[in-house]
C-alpha positions in Angstrom: 128.7 146.9 67.0 126.1 144.7 68.7 126.2 142.2 65.8 130.0 142.1 66.0 129.9 141.5 69.7 127.3 138.7 69.2 129.6 137.0 66.6 132.6 137.2 68.9 130.5 135.7 71.7 129.2 132.9 69.4 132.8 132.1 68.3 134.0 131.9 71.8 131.1 129.5 72.7 132.0 127.4 69.6 135.4 126.5 70.9 134.9 122.7 71.4 137.2 122.0 74.3 136.0 118.5 74.9 136.5 117.5 71.2 139.9 119.1 71.0 141.2 117.7 74.3 139.9 114.3 73.4 141.5 114.2 70.0 144.8 115.8 71.1 145.5 113.8 74.2 143.4 110.7 73.9 142.9 110.2 70.1 139.1 110.0 70.8 136.2 112.1 69.8 134.0 112.1 72.9 130.9 112.5 70.6 131.5 108.9 69.4 131.0 107.5 72.9 128.7 107.7 75.9 125.8 110.2 75.4 127.4 111.6 72.2 127.5 115.1 73.7 130.6 117.3 73.5 130.3 118.5 77.1 131.9 118.1 80.5 129.6 115.3 81.7 130.3 113.1 78.7 134.0 113.9 79.0 134.0 112.7 82.6 132.2 109.5 81.4 134.5 108.8 78.4 137.9 110.2 79.4 137.9 110.5 83.1 138.1 113.0 85.9 141.1 115.2 84.9 140.0 115.9 81.4 136.4 116.2 82.6 137.4 118.9 85.1 139.5 120.7 82.4 136.5 120.8 80.0 134.2 121.9 82.8 136.4 124.9 83.6 137.1 125.8 80.0 133.5 125.6 79.0 132.5 127.8 81.9 135.2 130.3 81.0 133.6 130.6 77.5 130.5 131.9 79.2 132.5 134.4 81.3 134.5 135.6 78.3 131.4 136.0 76.2 129.8 138.3 78.8 133.0 140.2 79.2 133.0 141.0 75.4 130.6 143.8 76.4 133.5 145.6 78.0 135.2 145.8 74.6 132.5 148.3 73.5 132.1 151.3 75.8 128.4 151.7 74.9 127.6 148.2 76.2 129.6 148.2 79.4 127.3 147.3 82.3 124.3 146.8 80.1 122.6 143.7 81.6 120.5 143.1 78.4 123.6 143.0 76.2 125.4 140.7 78.7 122.5 138.3 78.7 122.4 138.4 74.9 126.1 137.7 74.6 125.9 134.9 77.1 123.1 133.3 75.1 125.2 133.6 71.9 128.0 131.7 73.6 125.6 129.0 74.7 124.3 128.7 71.2 127.9 128.4 70.0 128.5 125.6 72.5 125.4 123.7 71.4 126.0 124.3 67.7 129.8 124.9 67.4 131.0 126.1 64.0 134.4 124.6 64.8 133.0 121.1 65.4 130.5 120.4 62.6 127.7 122.1 64.7 127.6 119.0 67.1 128.2 120.3 70.6 127.0 119.8 74.1 124.1 120.9 76.3 125.7 124.2 77.4 125.3 123.8 81.1 128.9 124.7 82.0 128.8 127.7 79.6 125.5 128.8 81.1 127.2 128.6 84.5 130.0 130.8 83.4 127.5 133.2 81.9 125.5 133.6 85.0 128.6 133.7 87.1 129.8 136.8 85.1 126.4 138.5 85.3 125.2 137.7 88.8 127.9 136.0 90.8 126.1 135.5 94.2 123.1 133.7 92.6 125.4 131.7 90.4 127.4 130.6 93.5 124.2 129.5 95.3 123.1 127.6 92.2 126.5 125.9 92.2 126.1 125.0 95.9 122.7 123.5 95.1 124.3 121.5 92.3 127.0 120.2 94.7 124.6 119.3 97.5 122.3 117.4 95.1 125.2 115.7 93.3 126.8 114.5 96.5 123.4 113.1 97.5 122.3 111.3 94.4 125.5 111.3 92.1 123.4 112.0 89.0 124.6 115.0 87.0 121.3 115.6 85.1 119.3 115.7 88.3 121.9 118.1 89.9 121.9 120.3 86.8 118.1 120.5 86.6 117.6 121.3 90.3 120.5 123.8 90.2 118.9 125.7 87.3 115.5 125.6 89.1 117.2 127.2 92.2 118.7 130.0 90.2 115.6 132.2 89.8 114.7 131.5 93.4 118.0 132.7 94.7 117.9 135.7 92.3 114.5 136.9 93.3 114.0 135.9 96.9 117.5 136.0 98.3 119.1 138.8 96.4 115.9 140.7 95.4 117.1 141.3 91.8 115.0 144.1 90.1 116.3 143.6 86.5 113.3 142.4 84.5 115.4 141.0 81.7 117.6 139.0 84.2 114.5 137.6 85.9 113.0 136.6 82.6 116.2 135.0 81.5 116.4 133.0 84.8 113.1 131.4 84.0 114.1 130.9 80.4 117.2 129.2 81.6 115.1 126.7 83.5 113.1 125.9 80.4 116.3 125.6 78.3 117.8 123.1 80.8 114.6 121.1 80.9 114.4 121.0 77.0 118.1 119.9 76.6 117.6 117.2 79.3 114.5 115.5 77.8 116.4 112.2 77.2 117.8 112.3 80.7 114.3 112.9 82.1 113.1 109.9 80.2 116.0 107.7 81.5 115.2 109.0 85.0 111.6 108.0 84.7 112.7 104.5 83.5 115.4 104.4 86.2 118.1 104.0 83.6 120.1 107.2 84.3 123.7 106.6 85.2 125.2 107.6 88.5 128.8 109.0 88.6 131.3 107.0 90.5 133.6 109.6 92.2 136.6 107.4 92.9 136.8 105.4 89.8 135.8 105.5 86.2 132.1 105.5 85.7 130.7 102.4 83.9 127.2 102.0 82.5 124.8 100.1 84.6 
């Protein structure tokens, strides 16, 4: 049963919302432009705000849905370890989607949906951290990295979480975000990372 649940979660994560929206409504594959990633950030960059928001929401919902798969199996309901595992399967699906030639995005929005479903208060605080940083610097990568760094802090020191698996995952999440943002970190060090223009389409600088 656990294997079946993991497969379902992976398939949910594999739904390439940015690729399908780009092809269906704009006749573009977002992976052929910008950063080449099939995620919300690149969709904002390539297609604009409305499709970017749509992809952000849909990708987050994949993480939520994957965690909720546990409810389909009575023995897994409420099991934090299983929920974390299913969320990770969804993130893997987003990064390596079977429905899009295994070329996906970085999984940040799906991670957000996952932690929202598992520990909503800490996820909301991480989102607030993202918003504050983003409005200050207007760089998505910096906002994502700092939001992920804040998650274990909120989890442990604000909400006093006692689930060892969830605490371990919160630190693993930080490492995952840092690894998937290596190129962004290089561009930041070289002062080449793009800022998002909120009122008009972002252009490379």
